[in-house]
N, CA and C atoms as an extended XYZ file, in Angstrom:
291
Properties=species:S:1:pos:R:3:atomname:S:1:resname:S:1:resid:I:1 pbc="F F F"
N         0.856       -1.182        0.000 N   VAL     1
C         0.000        0.000        0.000 CA  VAL     1
C         0.893        1.234        0.000 C   VAL     1
N         0.668        2.114       -0.987 N   TRP     2
C         1.462        3.331       -1.113 CA  TRP     2
C         0.869        4.480       -0.298 C   TRP     2
N        -0.457        4.643       -0.372 N   THR     3
C        -1.109        5.724        0.361 CA  THR     3
C        -2.421        5.237        0.942 C   THR     3
N        -2.863        5.927        1.988 N   ALA     4
C        -4.176        5.700        2.584 CA  ALA     4
C        -4.720        7.054        3.011 C   ALA     4
N        -6.014        7.276        2.756 N   GLU     5
C        -6.618        8.567        3.096 CA  GLU     5
C        -8.060        8.357        3.542 C   GLU     5
N        -8.427        9.015        4.640 N   PHE     6
C        -9.811        8.987        5.096 CA  PHE     6
C       -10.677        9.869        4.216 C   PHE     6
N       -11.917        9.435        4.018 N   ALA     7
C       -12.919       10.271        3.366 CA  ALA     7
C       -13.306       11.381        4.331 C   ALA     7
N       -13.854       12.481        3.830 N   PRO     8
C       -14.264       13.563        4.720 CA  PRO     8
C       -15.259       13.125        5.800 C   PRO     8
N       -16.059       12.092        5.528 N   ASP     9
C       -17.034       11.627        6.517 CA  ASP     9
C       -16.398       10.782        7.620 C   ASP     9
N       -15.128       10.389        7.446 N   GLY    10
C       -14.425        9.587        8.433 CA  GLY    10
C       -14.866        8.134        8.487 C   GLY    10
N       -15.788        7.737        7.616 N   VAL    11
C       -16.342        6.390        7.624 CA  VAL    11
C       -15.590        5.464        6.672 C   VAL    11
N       -14.973        6.041        5.633 N   ARG    12
C       -14.279        5.253        4.609 CA  ARG    12
C       -12.817        5.667        4.515 C   ARG    12
N       -12.003        4.738        4.010 N   VAL    13
C       -10.592        4.980        3.744 CA  VAL    13
C       -10.322        4.469        2.331 C   VAL    13
N        -9.568        5.242        1.537 N   CYS    14
C        -9.135        4.726        0.236 CA  CYS    14
C        -7.635        4.470        0.301 C   CYS    14
N        -7.223        3.397       -0.368 N   THR    15
C        -5.811        3.039       -0.415 CA  THR    15
C        -5.377        2.874       -1.864 C   THR    15
N        -4.106        3.103       -2.113 N   ALA    16
C        -3.490        2.885       -3.422 CA  ALA    16
C        -2.394        1.846       -3.228 C   ALA    16
N        -2.279        0.920       -4.191 N   SER    17
C        -1.390       -0.214       -3.989 CA  SER    17
C        -0.644       -0.596       -5.260 C   SER    17
N         0.425       -1.356       -5.087 N   ASP    18
C         1.187       -1.824       -6.243 CA  ASP    18
C         0.589       -3.079       -6.864 C   ASP    18
N        -0.606       -3.495       -6.429 N   ASP    19
C        -1.288       -4.627       -7.062 CA  ASP    19
C        -2.254       -4.165       -8.163 C   ASP    19
N        -2.051       -2.933       -8.666 N   CYS    20
C        -2.859       -2.331       -9.738 CA  CYS    20
C        -4.268       -1.978       -9.300 C   CYS    20
N        -4.499       -1.789       -7.998 N   THR    21
C        -5.826       -1.416       -7.520 CA  THR    21
C        -5.759       -0.273       -6.517 C   THR    21
N        -6.875        0.412       -6.430 N   ALA    22
C        -7.172        1.273       -5.293 CA  ALA    22
C        -8.392        0.637       -4.647 C   ALA    22
N        -8.510        0.761       -3.347 N   LYS    23
C        -9.641        0.157       -2.650 CA  LYS    23
C       -10.261        1.163       -1.703 C   LYS    23
N       -11.557        1.007       -1.526 N   ILE    24
C       -12.288        1.809       -0.553 CA  ILE    24
C       -12.715        0.863        0.559 C   ILE    24
N       -12.372        1.228        1.786 N   TRP    25
C       -12.583        0.375        2.951 CA  TRP    25
C       -13.541        1.030        3.929 C   TRP    25
N       -14.283        0.208        4.648 N   ASP    26
C       -15.067        0.677        5.785 CA  ASP    26
C       -14.075        0.858        6.934 C   ASP    26
N       -13.962        2.074        7.438 N   ALA    27
C       -12.936        2.377        8.443 CA  ALA    27
C       -13.190        1.661        9.763 C   ALA    27
N       -14.431        1.369       10.071 N   GLU    28
C       -14.732        0.713       11.341 CA  GLU    28
C       -14.566       -0.798       11.263 C   GLU    28
N       -15.132       -1.423       10.233 N   SER    29
C       -15.105       -2.886       10.145 CA  SER    29
C       -13.863       -3.420        9.435 C   SER    29
N       -13.227       -2.580        8.596 N   GLY    30
C       -12.091       -3.035        7.808 CA  GLY    30
C       -12.496       -3.779        6.546 C   GLY    30
N       -13.796       -3.839        6.271 N   GLU    31
C       -14.305       -4.531        5.084 CA  GLU    31
C       -14.046       -3.700        3.829 C   GLU    31
N       -13.619       -4.392        2.765 N   CYS    32
C       -13.424       -3.727        1.477 CA  CYS    32
C       -14.795       -3.460        0.868 C   CYS    32
N       -15.095       -2.183        0.629 N   MET    33
C       -16.387       -1.787        0.084 CA  MET    33
C       -16.371       -1.753       -1.436 C   MET    33
N       -15.218       -1.480       -2.025 N   ASN    34
C       -15.107       -1.358       -3.469 CA  ASN    34
C       -13.649       -1.489       -3.887 C   ASN    34
N       -13.416       -2.147       -5.011 N   THR    35
C       -12.084       -2.235       -5.602 CA  THR    35
C       -12.099       -1.474       -6.909 C   THR    35
N       -11.228       -0.505       -7.027 N   LEU    36
C       -11.099        0.309       -8.233 CA  LEU    36
C        -9.927       -0.263       -9.020 C   LEU    36
N       -10.230       -1.100       -9.989 N   ALA    37
C        -9.200       -1.819      -10.731 CA  ALA    37
C        -8.685       -0.963      -11.877 C   ALA    37
N        -7.400       -0.698      -11.858 N   ALA    38
C        -6.771        0.097      -12.907 CA  ALA    38
C        -6.831       -0.649      -14.228 C   ALA    38
N        -7.060        0.088      -15.297 N   ARG    39
C        -7.122       -0.528      -16.622 CA  ARG    39
C        -5.761       -0.505      -17.313 C   ARG    39
N        -4.814        0.126      -16.711 N   GLY    40
C        -3.482        0.217      -17.308 CA  GLY    40
C        -2.578       -0.853      -16.737 C   GLY    40
N        -1.328       -0.522      -16.670 N   HIS    41
C        -0.334       -1.462      -16.168 CA  HIS    41
C         0.410       -0.810      -15.019 C   HIS    41
N         0.762       -1.588      -14.043 N   GLY    42
C         1.581       -1.100      -12.947 CA  GLY    42
C         0.773       -0.669      -11.744 C   GLY    42
N         1.484       -0.134      -10.784 N   CYS    43
C         0.861        0.174       -9.506 CA  CYS    43
C         0.050        1.469       -9.552 C   CYS    43
N        -0.787        1.609       -8.541 N   VAL    44
C        -1.523        2.846       -8.311 CA  VAL    44
C        -0.749        3.594       -7.227 C   VAL    44
N        -0.202        4.762       -7.571 N   PHE    45
C         0.648        5.512       -6.645 CA  PHE    45
C        -0.148        6.262       -5.581 C   PHE    45
N        -1.311        6.767       -5.967 N   SER    46
C        -2.033        7.677       -5.093 CA  SER    46
C        -3.531        7.506       -5.293 C   SER    46
N        -4.291        7.627       -4.207 N   ALA    47
C        -5.752        7.639       -4.266 CA  ALA    47
C        -6.238        8.652       -3.244 C   ALA    47
N        -7.163        9.507       -3.658 N   SER    48
C        -7.679       10.495       -2.724 CA  SER    48
C        -9.142       10.796       -2.999 C   SER    48
N        -9.863       11.101       -1.921 N   PHE    49
C       -11.270       11.467       -2.002 CA  PHE    49
C       -11.426       12.945       -2.340 C   PHE    49
N       -12.515       13.261       -3.030 N   SER    50
C       -12.897       14.660       -3.216 CA  SER    50
C       -13.401       15.199       -1.877 C   SER    50
N       -13.545       16.516       -1.790 N   GLN    51
C       -13.964       17.144       -0.538 CA  GLN    51
C       -15.345       16.696       -0.085 C   GLN    51
N       -16.214       16.316       -1.022 N   ASP    52
C       -17.543       15.837       -0.650 CA  ASP    52
C       -17.615       14.317       -0.532 C   ASP    52
N       -16.517       13.623       -0.813 N   GLY    53
C       -16.462       12.171       -0.688 CA  GLY    53
C       -17.153       11.403       -1.800 C   GLY    53
N       -17.634       12.085       -2.831 N   MET    54
C       -18.350       11.422       -3.917 CA  MET    54
C       -17.423       10.802       -4.953 C   MET    54
N       -16.195       11.295       -5.037 N   TRP    55
C       -15.254       10.893       -6.079 CA  TRP    55
C       -13.942       10.454       -5.460 C   TRP    55
N       -13.235        9.585       -6.189 N   VAL    56
C       -11.865        9.213       -5.837 CA  VAL    56
C       -11.018        9.420       -7.080 C   VAL    56
N        -9.872       10.049       -6.915 N   SER    57
C        -8.926       10.158       -8.024 CA  SER    57
C        -7.763        9.219       -7.747 C   SER    57
N        -7.254        8.616       -8.811 N   THR    58
C        -6.066        7.774       -8.683 CA  THR    58
C        -5.019        8.238       -9.685 C   THR    58
N        -3.765        8.097       -9.298 N   ILE    59
C        -2.621        8.345      -10.171 CA  ILE    59
C        -1.931        7.005      -10.354 C   ILE    59
N        -1.799        6.594      -11.604 N   ASP    60
C        -1.287        5.261      -11.903 CA  ASP    60
C         0.080        5.313      -12.573 C   ASP    60
N         0.796        4.217      -12.461 N   GLU    61
C         2.121        4.097      -13.057 CA  GLU    61
C         2.088        4.253      -14.576 C   GLU    61
N         0.935        3.995      -15.187 N   ASP    62
C         0.818        4.130      -16.642 CA  ASP    62
C         0.621        5.590      -17.082 C   ASP    62
N         0.895        6.529      -16.159 N   ARG    63
C         0.838        7.970      -16.422 CA  ARG    63
C        -0.579        8.469      -16.702 C   ARG    63
N        -1.538        7.905      -15.966 N   THR    64
C        -2.910        8.381      -16.082 CA  THR    64
C        -3.451        8.792      -14.727 C   THR    64
N        -4.353        9.756      -14.775 N   LEU    65
C        -5.167       10.122      -13.634 CA  LEU    65
C        -6.559        9.603      -13.960 C   LEU    65
N        -7.124        8.830      -13.048 N   LYS    66
C        -8.463        8.304      -13.256 CA  LYS    66
C        -9.397        8.884      -12.202 C   LYS    66
N       -10.605        9.205      -12.618 N   LEU    67
C       -11.629        9.709      -11.719 CA  LEU    67
C       -12.698        8.640      -11.574 C   LEU    67
N       -13.018        8.285      -10.339 N   TRP    68
C       -13.921        7.183      -10.030 CA  TRP    68
C       -15.114        7.686       -9.231 C   TRP    68
N       -16.267        7.075       -9.455 N   ASP    69
C       -17.429        7.279       -8.601 CA  ASP    69
C       -17.187        6.449       -7.339 C   ASP    69
N       -17.122        7.093       -6.179 N   ALA    70
C       -16.760        6.391       -4.943 CA  ALA    70
C       -17.814        5.382       -4.518 C   ALA    70
N       -19.064        5.590       -4.893 N   GLU    71
C       -20.138        4.673       -4.514 CA  GLU    71
C       -20.182        3.436       -5.413 C   GLU    71
N       -20.173        3.653       -6.723 N   SER    72
C       -20.328        2.536       -7.660 CA  SER    72
C       -19.005        1.885       -8.044 C   SER    72
N       -17.890        2.616       -7.911 N   GLY    73
C       -16.589        2.105       -8.344 CA  GLY    73
C       -16.352        2.242       -9.831 C   GLY    73
N       -17.251        2.948      -10.522 N   GLU    74
C       -17.123        3.123      -11.968 CA  GLU    74
C       -16.080        4.191      -12.300 C   GLU    74
N       -15.201        3.880      -13.240 N   CYS    75
C       -14.231        4.858      -13.734 CA  CYS    75
C       -14.963        5.760      -14.712 C   CYS    75
N       -15.010        7.063      -14.415 N   ILE    76
C       -15.790        7.967      -15.266 CA  ILE    76
C       -14.934        8.858      -16.153 C   ILE    76
N       -13.648        8.961      -15.853 N   LYS    77
C       -12.785        9.793      -16.694 CA  LYS    77
C       -11.342        9.328      -16.555 C   LYS    77
N       -10.608        9.337      -17.677 N   ILE    78
C        -9.185        9.008      -17.691 CA  ILE    78
C        -8.451       10.147      -18.379 C   ILE    78
N        -7.452       10.683      -17.709 N   LEU    79
C        -6.633       11.750      -18.272 CA  LEU    79
C        -5.203       11.263      -18.376 C   LEU    79
N        -4.609       11.406      -19.547 N   GLY    80
C        -3.227       11.018      -19.749 CA  GLY    80
C        -2.274       12.139      -19.374 C   GLY    80
N        -1.087       11.774      -18.946 N   CYS    81
C        -0.052       12.734      -18.572 CA  CYS    81
C         1.182       12.468      -19.423 C   CYS    81
N         1.876       13.528      -19.793 N   ASP    82
C         3.079       13.376      -20.614 CA  ASP    82
C         4.276       12.858      -19.829 C   ASP    82
N         4.380       13.246      -18.593 N   GLY    83
C         5.520       12.844      -17.781 CA  GLY    83
C         5.071       12.037      -16.582 C   GLY    83
N         6.012       11.736      -15.703 N   GLU    84
C         5.701       10.978      -14.498 CA  GLU    84
C         4.917       11.832      -13.519 C   GLU    84
N         3.928       11.222      -12.900 N   VAL    85
C         3.113       11.862      -11.869 CA  VAL    85
C         3.005       10.877      -10.723 C   VAL    85
N         3.184       11.352       -9.496 N   SER    86
C         3.115       10.429       -8.366 CA  SER    86
C         1.995       10.738       -7.387 C   SER    86
N         1.371       11.923       -7.496 N   CYS    87
C         0.263       12.235       -6.599 CA  CYS    87
C        -0.605       13.328       -7.219 C   CYS    87
N        -1.791       13.484       -6.689 N   GLY    88
C        -2.708       14.498       -7.178 CA  GLY    88
C        -3.764       14.791       -6.126 C   GLY    88
N        -4.408       15.939       -6.243 N   GLU    89
C        -5.457       16.338       -5.318 CA  GLU    89
C        -6.567       17.029       -6.082 C   GLU    89
N        -7.758       17.042       -5.488 N   PHE    90
C        -8.877       17.770       -6.062 CA  PHE    90
C        -8.720       19.258       -5.793 C   PHE    90
N        -9.191       20.066       -6.738 N   SER    91
C        -9.199       21.512       -6.512 CA  SER    91
C       -10.367       21.833       -5.574 C   SER    91
N       -10.321       22.957       -4.888 N   PRO    92
C       -11.434       23.332       -3.997 CA  PRO    92
C       -12.772       23.447       -4.725 C   PRO    92
N       -12.761       23.789       -6.019 N   SER    93
C       -14.015       23.913       -6.764 CA  SER    93
C       -14.602       22.561       -7.138 C   SER    93
N       -13.782       21.500       -7.110 N   GLN    94
C       -14.178       20.141       -7.455 CA  GLN    94
C       -14.724       20.020       -8.875 C   GLN    94
N       -14.391       20.949       -9.735 N   SER    95
C       -14.908       20.876      -11.100 CA  SER    95
C       -14.246       19.726      -11.843 C   SER    95
N       -15.027       19.094      -12.708 N   VAL    96
C       -14.528       18.003      -13.537 CA  VAL    96
C       -14.693       18.449      -14.973 C   VAL    96
N       -13.568       18.574      -15.680 N   SER    97
C       -13.672       19.003      -17.091 CA  SER    97
C       -12.841       18.098      -17.966 C   SER    97
């Protein structure tokens, strides 16, 4: 596991791992609520919740940023990067473009 971050509600934790997944966990029970499986190759360096907890962003070794629906686990957007990226955060406006 590379990173772990609590959701703003304190009920969930997202983790990023070198097994090509990010996971959302129930912070109290430790149960895996959702697995966000990367479609690329390599590890997931970073996973973080949006300020409202509705979205999770991941930064992957394949030089992509993926935006996920935190409830359904669906990947809704993939952005490619020209160079190496190891972490990312949501902007305060939380806009998705």
